[in-house]
C-alpha positions as CSV (number, residue, x, y, z in Angstrom):
1,M,-0.2,-0.2,0.3
2,A,1.0,3.3,-0.9
3,T,1.7,6.1,1.6
4,D,0.9,9.5,1.0
5,Y,3.5,11.7,2.5
6,D,2.3,15.1,1.3
7,A,-1.0,14.8,3.2
8,P,-2.2,16.2,6.2
9,R,-1.4,14.6,9.1
10,H,-4.0,13.4,12.1
11,S,-2.9,12.9,15.6
12,N,-5.1,11.8,18.5
13,E,-6.4,14.2,21.0
14,E,-4.5,12.2,23.5
15,E,-1.3,11.8,22.3
16,T,-1.5,15.5,22.1
17,E,0.8,17.0,25.1
18,S,1.4,21.2,26.3
19,I,4.7,22.5,26.2
20,E,4.7,22.8,29.7
21,E,4.2,19.3,30.3
22,L,7.4,18.5,27.7
23,K,9.3,21.2,29.3
24,G,8.3,19.4,33.0
25,R,9.4,15.7,31.8
26,R,12.5,17.4,30.9
27,E,13.4,19.0,33.8
28,D,12.5,15.4,35.6
29,R,14.8,13.8,33.2
30,S,17.5,16.2,33.8
31,S,17.8,15.6,37.9
32,G,21.2,14.7,39.3
33,A,20.2,10.8,40.0
34,V,22.2,8.2,37.7
35,D,20.6,5.1,37.3
36,A,23.8,2.5,37.4
37,D,23.5,-1.4,37.4
38,S,26.6,-1.6,39.5
39,E,26.7,-5.2,38.6
40,A,27.3,-4.5,34.8
41,V,29.7,-1.7,35.8
42,E,32.2,-3.3,37.6
43,G,33.7,-5.1,34.6
44,L,34.2,-1.8,32.7
45,E,37.6,-0.5,32.0
46,L,37.8,3.3,31.9
47,P,40.4,5.2,29.6
48,G,43.6,5.6,31.1
49,A,43.0,2.8,33.5
50,D,46.0,1.6,35.7
51,L,46.7,-2.2,33.5
52,S,50.1,-2.7,34.7
53,G,49.1,-5.5,36.6
54,E,47.1,-7.0,33.6
55,E,48.3,-9.8,31.3
56,L,47.4,-9.8,28.2
57,T,47.7,-13.1,25.4
58,V,47.7,-12.2,22.2
59,R,48.9,-14.9,19.8
60,V,52.1,-13.9,17.3
61,V,52.2,-15.4,13.9
62,P,55.2,-15.0,12.1
63,L,54.9,-13.2,9.0
64,Q,53.8,-15.8,6.4
65,Q,55.6,-15.6,2.4
66,D,53.6,-14.1,0.6
67,E,53.3,-11.1,2.8
68,F,55.6,-7.7,3.1
69,T,55.3,-4.8,6.1
70,C,54.7,-1.9,4.3
71,M,57.0,1.0,5.8
72,T,55.1,3.8,5.4
73,C,52.2,2.7,7.9
74,F,53.8,-0.5,9.1
75,L,50.8,-2.9,8.0
76,V,51.2,-6.7,7.0
77,H,49.7,-7.0,3.4
78,H,49.3,-9.5,1.2
79,R,51.9,-9.4,-1.6
80,T,48.8,-8.6,-4.2
81,Q,48.9,-5.1,-2.1
82,L,52.6,-4.5,-3.1
83,A,52.6,-1.7,-5.0
84,G,56.5,-1.5,-4.9
85,Q,59.8,0.2,-3.3
86,D,59.8,3.9,-1.9
87,R,63.0,5.8,-1.9
88,N,64.6,3.7,0.1
89,G,64.2,0.9,-1.9
90,Q,61.7,-0.7,1.2
91,P,58.3,-1.9,0.5
92,I,55.2,0.0,0.0
93,C,51.5,-0.7,-0.4
94,I,49.2,0.2,-2.8
95,D,47.2,2.5,-0.2
96,C,50.6,4.5,0.8
97,A,51.3,4.8,-2.9
98,G,48.8,6.5,-3.9
99,T,48.8,9.1,-1.3
100,A,53.0,10.3,-1.9
């Protein structure tokens, strides 16, 4: 069924609220009280938190034969992304070669 978006909209009287009611509700929400779920917040780490006691385990895979490290962005790419070499003879990816 097609909808005519240019037709005037009719709303029910029950749905219409006065601006004073809306302003009153906004002021009620802007009070200083914060609803916080303490259980959900326990595992949350804030940026800049001290992580010196944490131990991270990451599996490091060595560079494969069909990969290279771009010496401009220092990302590991597949050999199909190799654009050539920079002025110093270092491998460079297509993305970095396009911006240089």
